[in-house]
PyMOL Python script that loads the backbone (N, CA, C, O; Angstrom):
from pymol import cmd

cmd.read_pdbstr("""\
ATOM      1  N   PRO A   1       0.793  -1.223   0.000  1.00  0.00           N
ATOM      2  CA  PRO A   1       0.000   0.000   0.000  1.00  0.00           C
ATOM      3  C   PRO A   1       0.832   1.282   0.000  1.00  0.00           C
ATOM      4  O   PRO A   1       0.285   2.374  -0.158  1.00  0.00           O
ATOM      5  N   HIS A   2       2.168   1.157   0.179  1.00  0.00           N
ATOM      6  CA  HIS A   2       3.065   2.308   0.120  1.00  0.00           C
ATOM      7  C   HIS A   2       4.446   1.831  -0.292  1.00  0.00           C
ATOM      8  O   HIS A   2       4.730   0.633  -0.280  1.00  0.00           O
ATOM      9  N   GLY A   3       5.308   2.779  -0.658  1.00  0.00           N
ATOM     10  CA  GLY A   3       6.661   2.425  -1.073  1.00  0.00           C
ATOM     11  C   GLY A   3       7.448   1.783   0.053  1.00  0.00           C
ATOM     12  O   GLY A   3       7.287   2.134   1.222  1.00  0.00           O
ATOM     13  N   LEU A   4       8.294   0.845  -0.309  1.00  0.00           N
ATOM     14  CA  LEU A   4       9.103   0.140   0.672  1.00  0.00           C
ATOM     15  C   LEU A   4      10.402  -0.282  -0.008  1.00  0.00           C
ATOM     16  O   LEU A   4      10.381  -0.820  -1.115  1.00  0.00           O
ATOM     17  N   VAL A   5      11.522  -0.040   0.649  1.00  0.00           N
ATOM     18  CA  VAL A   5      12.818  -0.492   0.159  1.00  0.00           C
ATOM     19  C   VAL A   5      13.532  -1.232   1.275  1.00  0.00           C
ATOM     20  O   VAL A   5      13.197  -1.070   2.449  1.00  0.00           O
ATOM     21  N   HIS A   6      14.501  -2.033   0.917  1.00  0.00           N
ATOM     22  CA  HIS A   6      15.370  -2.738   1.861  1.00  0.00           C
ATOM     23  C   HIS A   6      14.605  -3.703   2.770  1.00  0.00           C
ATOM     24  O   HIS A   6      15.102  -4.073   3.834  1.00  0.00           O
ATOM     25  N   GLY A   7      13.414  -4.108   2.364  1.00  0.00           N
ATOM     26  CA  GLY A   7      12.665  -5.118   3.100  1.00  0.00           C
ATOM     27  C   GLY A   7      13.174  -6.505   2.743  1.00  0.00           C
ATOM     28  O   GLY A   7      14.014  -6.667   1.859  1.00  0.00           O
ATOM     29  N   THR A   8      12.659  -7.489   3.436  1.00  0.00           N
ATOM     30  CA  THR A   8      13.028  -8.877   3.214  1.00  0.00           C
ATOM     31  C   THR A   8      11.761  -9.666   2.924  1.00  0.00           C
ATOM     32  O   THR A   8      10.713  -9.405   3.516  1.00  0.00           O
ATOM     33  N   ALA A   9      11.852 -10.623   2.024  1.00  0.00           N
ATOM     34  CA  ALA A   9      10.694 -11.454   1.700  1.00  0.00           C
ATOM     35  C   ALA A   9      11.061 -12.921   1.890  1.00  0.00           C
ATOM     36  O   ALA A   9      12.210 -13.321   1.706  1.00  0.00           O
ATOM     37  N   LEU A  10      10.059 -13.708   2.262  1.00  0.00           N
ATOM     38  CA  LEU A  10      10.254 -15.148   2.329  1.00  0.00           C
ATOM     39  C   LEU A  10       8.926 -15.837   2.062  1.00  0.00           C
ATOM     40  O   LEU A  10       7.862 -15.289   2.349  1.00  0.00           O
ATOM     41  N   GLY A  11       8.995 -17.033   1.515  1.00  0.00           N
ATOM     42  CA  GLY A  11       7.796 -17.824   1.242  1.00  0.00           C
ATOM     43  C   GLY A  11       7.554 -18.780   2.393  1.00  0.00           C
ATOM     44  O   GLY A  11       8.452 -19.522   2.792  1.00  0.00           O
ATOM     45  N   LEU A  12       6.333 -18.763   2.931  1.00  0.00           N
ATOM     46  CA  LEU A  12       6.015 -19.603   4.078  1.00  0.00           C
ATOM     47  C   LEU A  12       4.557 -20.025   3.988  1.00  0.00           C
ATOM     48  O   LEU A  12       3.668 -19.175   3.933  1.00  0.00           O
ATOM     49  N   GLY A  13       4.308 -21.299   3.972  1.00  0.00           N
ATOM     50  CA  GLY A  13       2.939 -21.807   3.960  1.00  0.00           C
ATOM     51  C   GLY A  13       2.142 -21.382   2.739  1.00  0.00           C
ATOM     52  O   GLY A  13       0.937 -21.150   2.842  1.00  0.00           O
ATOM     53  N   GLY A  14       2.788 -21.276   1.590  1.00  0.00           N
ATOM     54  CA  GLY A  14       2.089 -20.877   0.375  1.00  0.00           C
ATOM     55  C   GLY A  14       1.823 -19.388   0.272  1.00  0.00           C
ATOM     56  O   GLY A  14       1.150 -18.943  -0.658  1.00  0.00           O
ATOM     57  N   GLN A  15       2.333 -18.623   1.199  1.00  0.00           N
ATOM     58  CA  GLN A  15       2.160 -17.181   1.207  1.00  0.00           C
ATOM     59  C   GLN A  15       3.525 -16.515   1.113  1.00  0.00           C
ATOM     60  O   GLN A  15       4.539 -17.102   1.489  1.00  0.00           O
ATOM     61  N   LEU A  16       3.544 -15.303   0.614  1.00  0.00           N
ATOM     62  CA  LEU A  16       4.763 -14.512   0.581  1.00  0.00           C
ATOM     63  C   LEU A  16       4.685 -13.500   1.707  1.00  0.00           C
ATOM     64  O   LEU A  16       3.735 -12.719   1.768  1.00  0.00           O
ATOM     65  N   LEU A  17       5.665 -13.497   2.600  1.00  0.00           N
ATOM     66  CA  LEU A  17       5.730 -12.529   3.702  1.00  0.00           C
ATOM     67  C   LEU A  17       6.759 -11.473   3.355  1.00  0.00           C
ATOM     68  O   LEU A  17       7.839 -11.790   2.856  1.00  0.00           O
ATOM     69  N   ILE A  18       6.427 -10.222   3.617  1.00  0.00           N
ATOM     70  CA  ILE A  18       7.318  -9.092   3.396  1.00  0.00           C
ATOM     71  C   ILE A  18       7.559  -8.465   4.763  1.00  0.00           C
ATOM     72  O   ILE A  18       6.616  -8.058   5.442  1.00  0.00           O
ATOM     73  N   LEU A  19       8.809  -8.391   5.159  1.00  0.00           N
ATOM     74  CA  LEU A  19       9.165  -8.027   6.526  1.00  0.00           C
ATOM     75  C   LEU A  19      10.058  -6.800   6.561  1.00  0.00           C
ATOM     76  O   LEU A  19      11.023  -6.702   5.804  1.00  0.00           O
ATOM     77  N   GLY A  20       9.728  -5.859   7.451  1.00  0.00           N
ATOM     78  CA  GLY A  20      10.578  -4.706   7.702  1.00  0.00           C
ATOM     79  C   GLY A  20      10.826  -3.852   6.477  1.00  0.00           C
ATOM     80  O   GLY A  20       9.985  -3.762   5.583  1.00  0.00           O
ATOM     81  N   GLY A  21      11.996  -3.222   6.445  1.00  0.00           N
ATOM     82  CA  GLY A  21      12.388  -2.349   5.354  1.00  0.00           C
ATOM     83  C   GLY A  21      12.393  -0.889   5.779  1.00  0.00           C
ATOM     84  O   GLY A  21      12.434  -0.562   6.965  1.00  0.00           O
ATOM     85  N   ARG A  22      12.349  -0.028   4.779  1.00  0.00           N
ATOM     86  CA  ARG A  22      12.343   1.420   5.021  1.00  0.00           C
ATOM     87  C   ARG A  22      11.289   2.077   4.133  1.00  0.00           C
ATOM     88  O   ARG A  22      11.116   1.708   2.971  1.00  0.00           O
ATOM     89  N   THR A  23      10.599   3.043   4.697  1.00  0.00           N
ATOM     90  CA  THR A  23       9.670   3.897   3.967  1.00  0.00           C
ATOM     91  C   THR A  23      10.069   5.334   4.254  1.00  0.00           C
ATOM     92  O   THR A  23      10.119   5.747   5.413  1.00  0.00           O
ATOM     93  N   SER A  24      10.353   6.092   3.212  1.00  0.00           N
ATOM     94  CA  SER A  24      10.829   7.479   3.357  1.00  0.00           C
ATOM     95  C   SER A  24      12.004   7.559   4.327  1.00  0.00           C
ATOM     96  O   SER A  24      12.103   8.504   5.111  1.00  0.00           O
ATOM     97  N   GLY A  25      12.892   6.568   4.274  1.00  0.00           N
ATOM     98  CA  GLY A  25      14.085   6.555   5.112  1.00  0.00           C
ATOM     99  C   GLY A  25      13.871   6.051   6.526  1.00  0.00           C
ATOM    100  O   GLY A  25      14.840   5.894   7.269  1.00  0.00           O
ATOM    101  N   GLN A  26      12.628   5.793   6.923  1.00  0.00           N
ATOM    102  CA  GLN A  26      12.327   5.356   8.288  1.00  0.00           C
ATOM    103  C   GLN A  26      12.252   3.834   8.363  1.00  0.00           C
ATOM    104  O   GLN A  26      11.596   3.192   7.543  1.00  0.00           O
ATOM    105  N   LEU A  27      12.936   3.263   9.361  1.00  0.00           N
ATOM    106  CA  LEU A  27      12.871   1.819   9.583  1.00  0.00           C
ATOM    107  C   LEU A  27      11.434   1.394   9.852  1.00  0.00           C
ATOM    108  O   LEU A  27      10.665   2.129  10.469  1.00  0.00           O
ATOM    109  N   GLN A  28      11.079   0.197   9.382  1.00  0.00           N
ATOM    110  CA  GLN A  28       9.719  -0.311   9.543  1.00  0.00           C
ATOM    111  C   GLN A  28       9.704  -1.605  10.349  1.00  0.00           C
ATOM    112  O   GLN A  28      10.626  -2.417  10.267  1.00  0.00           O
ATOM    113  N   ASP A  29       8.633  -1.782  11.135  1.00  0.00           N
ATOM    114  CA  ASP A  29       8.414  -3.048  11.832  1.00  0.00           C
ATOM    115  C   ASP A  29       7.240  -3.803  11.217  1.00  0.00           C
ATOM    116  O   ASP A  29       6.693  -4.727  11.819  1.00  0.00           O
ATOM    117  N   GLU A  30       6.866  -3.396  10.020  1.00  0.00           N
ATOM    118  CA  GLU A  30       5.691  -3.965   9.375  1.00  0.00           C
ATOM    119  C   GLU A  30       5.929  -5.395   8.907  1.00  0.00           C
ATOM    120  O   GLU A  30       7.043  -5.779   8.551  1.00  0.00           O
ATOM    121  N   LEU A  31       4.858  -6.162   8.919  1.00  0.00           N
ATOM    122  CA  LEU A  31       4.845  -7.522   8.413  1.00  0.00           C
ATOM    123  C   LEU A  31       3.610  -7.656   7.545  1.00  0.00           C
ATOM    124  O   LEU A  31       2.488  -7.479   8.021  1.00  0.00           O
ATOM    125  N   TRP A  32       3.811  -7.969   6.269  1.00  0.00           N
ATOM    126  CA  TRP A  32       2.720  -8.078   5.305  1.00  0.00           C
ATOM    127  C   TRP A  32       2.665  -9.491   4.762  1.00  0.00           C
ATOM    128  O   TRP A  32       3.692 -10.152   4.612  1.00  0.00           O
ATOM    129  N   ARG A  33       1.451  -9.952   4.467  1.00  0.00           N
ATOM    130  CA  ARG A  33       1.274 -11.237   3.806  1.00  0.00           C
ATOM    131  C   ARG A  33       0.660 -10.985   2.436  1.00  0.00           C
ATOM    132  O   ARG A  33      -0.366 -10.316   2.311  1.00  0.00           O
ATOM    133  N   LEU A  34       1.300 -11.528   1.421  1.00  0.00           N
ATOM    134  CA  LEU A  34       0.808 -11.423   0.053  1.00  0.00           C
ATOM    135  C   LEU A  34       0.401 -12.818  -0.399  1.00  0.00           C
ATOM    136  O   LEU A  34       1.210 -13.745  -0.371  1.00  0.00           O
ATOM    137  N   ASP A  35      -0.846 -12.966  -0.814  1.00  0.00           N
ATOM    138  CA  ASP A  35      -1.320 -14.230  -1.354  1.00  0.00           C
ATOM    139  C   ASP A  35      -1.035 -14.221  -2.850  1.00  0.00           C
ATOM    140  O   ASP A  35      -1.678 -13.470  -3.584  1.00  0.00           O
ATOM    141  N   PRO A  36      -0.091 -15.034  -3.328  1.00  0.00           N
ATOM    142  CA  PRO A  36       0.254 -15.001  -4.740  1.00  0.00           C
ATOM    143  C   PRO A  36      -0.906 -15.394  -5.657  1.00  0.00           C
ATOM    144  O   PRO A  36      -0.947 -14.977  -6.815  1.00  0.00           O
ATOM    145  N   ALA A  37      -1.834 -16.181  -5.156  1.00  0.00           N
ATOM    146  CA  ALA A  37      -2.962 -16.626  -5.983  1.00  0.00           C
ATOM    147  C   ALA A  37      -3.954 -15.503  -6.257  1.00  0.00           C
ATOM    148  O   ALA A  37      -4.540 -15.441  -7.338  1.00  0.00           O
ATOM    149  N   THR A  38      -4.144 -14.613  -5.279  1.00  0.00           N
ATOM    150  CA  THR A  38      -5.155 -13.555  -5.420  1.00  0.00           C
ATOM    151  C   THR A  38      -4.565 -12.157  -5.529  1.00  0.00           C
ATOM    152  O   THR A  38      -5.231 -11.235  -6.000  1.00  0.00           O
ATOM    153  N   GLY A  39      -3.307 -11.991  -5.092  1.00  0.00           N
ATOM    154  CA  GLY A  39      -2.701 -10.664  -5.064  1.00  0.00           C
ATOM    155  C   GLY A  39      -3.109  -9.844  -3.857  1.00  0.00           C
ATOM    156  O   GLY A  39      -2.713  -8.686  -3.731  1.00  0.00           O
ATOM    157  N   ALA A  40      -3.904 -10.437  -2.961  1.00  0.00           N
ATOM    158  CA  ALA A  40      -4.345  -9.713  -1.761  1.00  0.00           C
ATOM    159  C   ALA A  40      -3.168  -9.499  -0.810  1.00  0.00           C
ATOM    160  O   ALA A  40      -2.365 -10.403  -0.583  1.00  0.00           O
ATOM    161  N   VAL A  41      -3.082  -8.285  -0.259  1.00  0.00           N
ATOM    162  CA  VAL A  41      -2.044  -7.936   0.709  1.00  0.00           C
ATOM    163  C   VAL A  41      -2.725  -7.620   2.034  1.00  0.00           C
ATOM    164  O   VAL A  41      -3.654  -6.814   2.088  1.00  0.00           O
ATOM    165  N   VAL A  42      -2.254  -8.265   3.107  1.00  0.00           N
ATOM    166  CA  VAL A  42      -2.852  -8.101   4.427  1.00  0.00           C
ATOM    167  C   VAL A  42      -1.755  -7.733   5.423  1.00  0.00           C
ATOM    168  O   VAL A  42      -0.706  -8.376   5.462  1.00  0.00           O
ATOM    169  N   ALA A  43      -1.997  -6.699   6.224  1.00  0.00           N
ATOM    170  CA  ALA A  43      -1.072  -6.340   7.298  1.00  0.00           C
ATOM    171  C   ALA A  43      -1.258  -7.318   8.454  1.00  0.00           C
ATOM    172  O   ALA A  43      -2.385  -7.592   8.867  1.00  0.00           O
ATOM    173  N   LEU A  44      -0.162  -7.834   8.966  1.00  0.00           N
ATOM    174  CA  LEU A  44      -0.180  -8.737  10.119  1.00  0.00           C
ATOM    175  C   LEU A  44       0.350  -7.995  11.332  1.00  0.00           C
ATOM    176  O   LEU A  44       0.762  -6.839  11.229  1.00  0.00           O
ATOM    177  N   ASP A  45       0.341  -8.656  12.479  1.00  0.00           N
ATOM    178  CA  ASP A  45       0.933  -8.039  13.666  1.00  0.00           C
ATOM    179  C   ASP A  45       2.375  -7.649  13.343  1.00  0.00           C
ATOM    180  O   ASP A  45       3.075  -8.385  12.648  1.00  0.00           O
ATOM    181  N   PRO A  46       2.816  -6.505  13.841  1.00  0.00           N
ATOM    182  CA  PRO A  46       4.168  -6.036  13.498  1.00  0.00           C
ATOM    183  C   PRO A  46       5.261  -6.921  14.084  1.00  0.00           C
ATOM    184  O   PRO A  46       5.029  -7.711  14.999  1.00  0.00           O
ATOM    185  N   LEU A  47       6.445  -6.764  13.533  1.00  0.00           N
ATOM    186  CA  LEU A  47       7.631  -7.415  14.081  1.00  0.00           C
ATOM    187  C   LEU A  47       7.914  -6.843  15.467  1.00  0.00           C
ATOM    188  O   LEU A  47       7.400  -5.776  15.800  1.00  0.00           O
ATOM    189  N   PRO A  48       8.716  -7.523  16.283  1.00  0.00           N
ATOM    190  CA  PRO A  48       9.009  -6.991  17.626  1.00  0.00           C
ATOM    191  C   PRO A  48       9.804  -5.690  17.613  1.00  0.00           C
ATOM    192  O   PRO A  48       9.821  -4.964  18.606  1.00  0.00           O
ATOM    193  N   TYR A  49      10.464  -5.391  16.493  1.00  0.00           N
ATOM    194  CA  TYR A  49      11.219  -4.145  16.353  1.00  0.00           C
ATOM    195  C   TYR A  49      11.401  -3.856  14.867  1.00  0.00           C
ATOM    196  O   TYR A  49      11.256  -4.745  14.028  1.00  0.00           O
ATOM    197  N   ALA A  50      11.716  -2.621  14.557  1.00  0.00           N
ATOM    198  CA  ALA A  50      11.929  -2.215  13.170  1.00  0.00           C
ATOM    199  C   ALA A  50      13.277  -2.737  12.685  1.00  0.00           C
ATOM    200  O   ALA A  50      14.262  -2.732  13.424  1.00  0.00           O
ATOM    201  N   VAL A  51      13.307  -3.188  11.430  1.00  0.00           N
ATOM    202  CA  VAL A  51      14.528  -3.759  10.866  1.00  0.00           C
ATOM    203  C   VAL A  51      14.526  -3.580   9.357  1.00  0.00           C
ATOM    204  O   VAL A  51      13.474  -3.645   8.721  1.00  0.00           O
ATOM    205  N   SER A  52      15.696  -3.355   8.787  1.00  0.00           N
ATOM    206  CA  SER A  52      15.845  -3.336   7.334  1.00  0.00           C
ATOM    207  C   SER A  52      17.089  -4.141   6.977  1.00  0.00           C
ATOM    208  O   SER A  52      17.927  -4.424   7.833  1.00  0.00           O
ATOM    209  N   ASP A  53      17.196  -4.503   5.709  1.00  0.00           N
ATOM    210  CA  ASP A  53      18.388  -5.166   5.177  1.00  0.00           C
ATOM    211  C   ASP A  53      18.734  -6.476   5.890  1.00  0.00           C
ATOM    212  O   ASP A  53      19.909  -6.814   6.026  1.00  0.00           O
ATOM    213  N   ALA A  54      17.736  -7.200   6.335  1.00  0.00           N
ATOM    214  CA  ALA A  54      17.964  -8.476   7.009  1.00  0.00           C
ATOM    215  C   ALA A  54      18.018  -9.611   5.990  1.00  0.00           C
ATOM    216  O   ALA A  54      17.529  -9.473   4.869  1.00  0.00           O
ATOM    217  N   ALA A  55      18.605 -10.716   6.382  1.00  0.00           N
ATOM    218  CA  ALA A  55      18.613 -11.938   5.575  1.00  0.00           C
ATOM    219  C   ALA A  55      17.460 -12.812   6.040  1.00  0.00           C
ATOM    220  O   ALA A  55      16.971 -12.658   7.159  1.00  0.00           O
ATOM    221  N   SER A  56      17.025 -13.731   5.182  1.00  0.00           N
ATOM    222  CA  SER A  56      15.941 -14.628   5.577  1.00  0.00           C
ATOM    223  C   SER A  56      16.163 -16.023   5.012  1.00  0.00           C
ATOM    224  O   SER A  56      16.869 -16.210   4.021  1.00  0.00           O
ATOM    225  N   ALA A  57      15.540 -16.996   5.670  1.00  0.00           N
ATOM    226  CA  ALA A  57      15.577 -18.384   5.219  1.00  0.00           C
ATOM    227  C   ALA A  57      14.368 -19.095   5.792  1.00  0.00           C
ATOM    228  O   ALA A  57      13.799 -18.668   6.796  1.00  0.00           O
ATOM    229  N   VAL A  58      13.981 -20.184   5.144  1.00  0.00           N
ATOM    230  CA  VAL A  58      12.931 -21.057   5.657  1.00  0.00           C
ATOM    231  C   VAL A  58      13.529 -22.447   5.802  1.00  0.00           C
ATOM    232  O   VAL A  58      14.108 -22.984   4.858  1.00  0.00           O
ATOM    233  N   VAL A  59      13.384 -23.034   7.004  1.00  0.00           N
ATOM    234  CA  VAL A  59      13.898 -24.368   7.283  1.00  0.00           C
ATOM    235  C   VAL A  59      12.808 -25.156   7.986  1.00  0.00           C
ATOM    236  O   VAL A  59      12.325 -24.747   9.042  1.00  0.00           O
ATOM    237  N   ASP A  60      12.422 -26.272   7.413  1.00  0.00           N
ATOM    238  CA  ASP A  60      11.410 -27.155   8.011  1.00  0.00           C
ATOM    239  C   ASP A  60      10.136 -26.409   8.390  1.00  0.00           C
ATOM    240  O   ASP A  60       9.583 -26.638   9.466  1.00  0.00           O
ATOM    241  N   GLY A  61       9.667 -25.525   7.522  1.00  0.00           N
ATOM    242  CA  GLY A  61       8.403 -24.826   7.748  1.00  0.00           C
ATOM    243  C   GLY A  61       8.468 -23.657   8.705  1.00  0.00           C
ATOM    244  O   GLY A  61       7.429 -23.112   9.076  1.00  0.00           O
ATOM    245  N   VAL A  62       9.659 -23.259   9.114  1.00  0.00           N
ATOM    246  CA  VAL A  62       9.837 -22.099   9.996  1.00  0.00           C
ATOM    247  C   VAL A  62      10.650 -21.051   9.239  1.00  0.00           C
ATOM    248  O   VAL A  62      11.702 -21.361   8.679  1.00  0.00           O
ATOM    249  N   GLY A  63      10.158 -19.806   9.225  1.00  0.00           N
ATOM    250  CA  GLY A  63      10.871 -18.715   8.599  1.00  0.00           C
ATOM    251  C   GLY A  63      11.756 -18.015   9.615  1.00  0.00           C
ATOM    252  O   GLY A  63      11.388 -17.867  10.780  1.00  0.00           O
ATOM    253  N   TYR A  64      12.911 -17.593   9.168  1.00  0.00           N
ATOM    254  CA  TYR A  64      13.861 -16.902  10.045  1.00  0.00           C
ATOM    255  C   TYR A  64      14.298 -15.594   9.401  1.00  0.00           C
ATOM    256  O   TYR A  64      14.568 -15.538   8.201  1.00  0.00           O
ATOM    257  N   LEU A  65      14.365 -14.552  10.208  1.00  0.00           N
ATOM    258  CA  LEU A  65      14.869 -13.249   9.800  1.00  0.00           C
ATOM    259  C   LEU A  65      16.134 -13.009  10.614  1.00  0.00           C
ATOM    260  O   LEU A  65      16.088 -12.962  11.843  1.00  0.00           O
ATOM    261  N   PHE A  66      17.270 -12.857   9.922  1.00  0.00           N
ATOM    262  CA  PHE A  66      18.573 -12.771  10.573  1.00  0.00           C
ATOM    263  C   PHE A  66      19.143 -11.364  10.482  1.00  0.00           C
ATOM    264  O   PHE A  66      19.214 -10.783   9.399  1.00  0.00           O
ATOM    265  N   GLY A  67      19.550 -10.815  11.629  1.00  0.00           N
ATOM    266  CA  GLY A  67      20.302  -9.571  11.658  1.00  0.00           C
ATOM    267  C   GLY A  67      19.623  -8.417  10.961  1.00  0.00           C
ATOM    268  O   GLY A  67      18.414  -8.224  11.090  1.00  0.00           O
ATOM    269  N   GLY A  68      20.406  -7.645  10.217  1.00  0.00           N
ATOM    270  CA  GLY A  68      19.912  -6.460   9.543  1.00  0.00           C
ATOM    271  C   GLY A  68      20.318  -5.202  10.293  1.00  0.00           C
ATOM    272  O   GLY A  68      21.220  -5.215  11.131  1.00  0.00           O
ATOM    273  N   GLU A  69      19.638  -4.131   9.974  1.00  0.00           N
ATOM    274  CA  GLU A  69      19.907  -2.852  10.623  1.00  0.00           C
ATOM    275  C   GLU A  69      18.684  -2.435  11.428  1.00  0.00           C
ATOM    276  O   GLU A  69      17.561  -2.455  10.924  1.00  0.00           O
ATOM    277  N   GLY A  70      18.909  -2.055  12.684  1.00  0.00           N
ATOM    278  CA  GLY A  70      17.846  -1.569  13.553  1.00  0.00           C
ATOM    279  C   GLY A  70      18.112  -0.133  13.948  1.00  0.00           C
ATOM    280  O   GLY A  70      19.046   0.488  13.441  1.00  0.00           O
ATOM    281  N   SER A  71      17.312   0.397  14.835  1.00  0.00           N
ATOM    282  CA  SER A  71      17.444   1.798  15.233  1.00  0.00           C
ATOM    283  C   SER A  71      18.767   2.085  15.934  1.00  0.00           C
ATOM    284  O   SER A  71      19.233   3.224  15.933  1.00  0.00           O
ATOM    285  N   GLY A  72      19.374   1.060  16.533  1.00  0.00           N
ATOM    286  CA  GLY A  72      20.644   1.251  17.223  1.00  0.00           C
ATOM    287  C   GLY A  72      21.852   0.797  16.430  1.00  0.00           C
ATOM    288  O   GLY A  72      22.959   0.746  16.966  1.00  0.00           O
ATOM    289  N   GLY A  73      21.660   0.464  15.155  1.00  0.00           N
ATOM    290  CA  GLY A  73      22.768  -0.005  14.330  1.00  0.00           C
ATOM    291  C   GLY A  73      22.538  -1.435  13.879  1.00  0.00           C
ATOM    292  O   GLY A  73      21.399  -1.874  13.726  1.00  0.00           O
ATOM    293  N   LEU A  74      23.634  -2.159  13.668  1.00  0.00           N
ATOM    294  CA  LEU A  74      23.533  -3.535  13.183  1.00  0.00           C
ATOM    295  C   LEU A  74      22.973  -4.448  14.262  1.00  0.00           C
ATOM    296  O   LEU A  74      23.301  -4.313  15.440  1.00  0.00           O
ATOM    297  N   LEU A  75      22.115  -5.387  13.839  1.00  0.00           N
ATOM    298  CA  LEU A  75      21.466  -6.316  14.768  1.00  0.00           C
ATOM    299  C   LEU A  75      22.138  -7.678  14.708  1.00  0.00           C
ATOM    300  O   LEU A  75      22.602  -8.100  13.649  1.00  0.00           O
ATOM    301  N   SER A  76      22.190  -8.358  15.833  1.00  0.00           N
ATOM    302  CA  SER A  76      22.696  -9.733  15.881  1.00  0.00           C
ATOM    303  C   SER A  76      21.589 -10.662  16.362  1.00  0.00           C
ATOM    304  O   SER A  76      21.846 -11.624  17.086  1.00  0.00           O
ATOM    305  N   SER A  77      20.364 -10.372  15.959  1.00  0.00           N
ATOM    306  CA  SER A  77      19.213 -11.105  16.448  1.00  0.00           C
ATOM    307  C   SER A  77      18.610 -11.998  15.366  1.00  0.00           C
ATOM    308  O   SER A  77      18.920 -11.866  14.182  1.00  0.00           O
ATOM    309  N   ILE A  78      17.739 -12.913  15.805  1.00  0.00           N
ATOM    310  CA  ILE A  78      16.996 -13.783  14.903  1.00  0.00           C
ATOM    311  C   ILE A  78      15.530 -13.740  15.323  1.00  0.00           C
ATOM    312  O   ILE A  78      15.204 -13.902  16.499  1.00  0.00           O
ATOM    313  N   ILE A  79      14.651 -13.519  14.346  1.00  0.00           N
ATOM    314  CA  ILE A  79      13.208 -13.590  14.561  1.00  0.00           C
ATOM    315  C   ILE A  79      12.712 -14.821  13.834  1.00  0.00           C
ATOM    316  O   ILE A  79      13.066 -15.031  12.674  1.00  0.00           O
ATOM    317  N   SER A  80      11.895 -15.649  14.491  1.00  0.00           N
ATOM    318  CA  SER A  80      11.351 -16.832  13.825  1.00  0.00           C
ATOM    319  C   SER A  80       9.845 -16.635  13.606  1.00  0.00           C
ATOM    320  O   SER A  80       9.156 -16.005  14.409  1.00  0.00           O
ATOM    321  N   LEU A  81       9.362 -17.195  12.493  1.00  0.00           N
ATOM    322  CA  LEU A  81       7.946 -17.094  12.124  1.00  0.00           C
ATOM    323  C   LEU A  81       7.459 -18.470  11.694  1.00  0.00           C
ATOM    324  O   LEU A  81       8.189 -19.226  11.053  1.00  0.00           O
ATOM    325  N   THR A  82       6.224 -18.786  12.051  1.00  0.00           N
ATOM    326  CA  THR A  82       5.654 -20.061  11.633  1.00  0.00           C
ATOM    327  C   THR A  82       4.487 -19.813  10.688  1.00  0.00           C
ATOM    328  O   THR A  82       4.080 -18.669  10.486  1.00  0.00           O
ATOM    329  N   GLU A  83       3.954 -20.876  10.113  1.00  0.00           N
ATOM    330  CA  GLU A  83       2.834 -20.739   9.192  1.00  0.00           C
ATOM    331  C   GLU A  83       1.611 -20.147   9.859  1.00  0.00           C
ATOM    332  O   GLU A  83       0.715 -19.670   9.162  1.00  0.00           O
ATOM    333  N   ALA A  84       1.538 -20.158  11.170  1.00  0.00           N
ATOM    334  CA  ALA A  84       0.394 -19.601  11.890  1.00  0.00           C
ATOM    335  C   ALA A  84       0.332 -18.092  11.754  1.00  0.00           C
ATOM    336  O   ALA A  84      -0.673 -17.474  12.107  1.00  0.00           O
ATOM    337  N   VAL A  85       1.437 -17.476  11.227  1.00  0.00           N
ATOM    338  CA  VAL A  85       1.453 -16.022  11.039  1.00  0.00           C
ATOM    339  C   VAL A  85       0.278 -15.667  10.168  1.00  0.00           C
ATOM    340  O   VAL A  85       0.070 -14.493   9.861  1.00  0.00           O
TER     341      VAL A  85
END
""", "prot")
cmd.dss("prot")
cmd.show_as("cartoon", "prot")
cmd.util.cbc("prot")
cmd.orient("prot")
């Protein structure tokens, strides 16, 4: 619904999740679900903190968001997501 750069995407449970990023230079904690079959975009509960430029992977049905940049600089954290998102 608005411009977003430096976000991270991952496929989980047949859905595409778009996590974090920057809008107008501001870090985002947004989490969006895109249904590839319909093109519908739905806002989900936000991430625990704003992050951009993170890496992502899916292992055994669990999505992981690794590191990135947060409000205090580089992050050394991992956020996990399940299909229940």
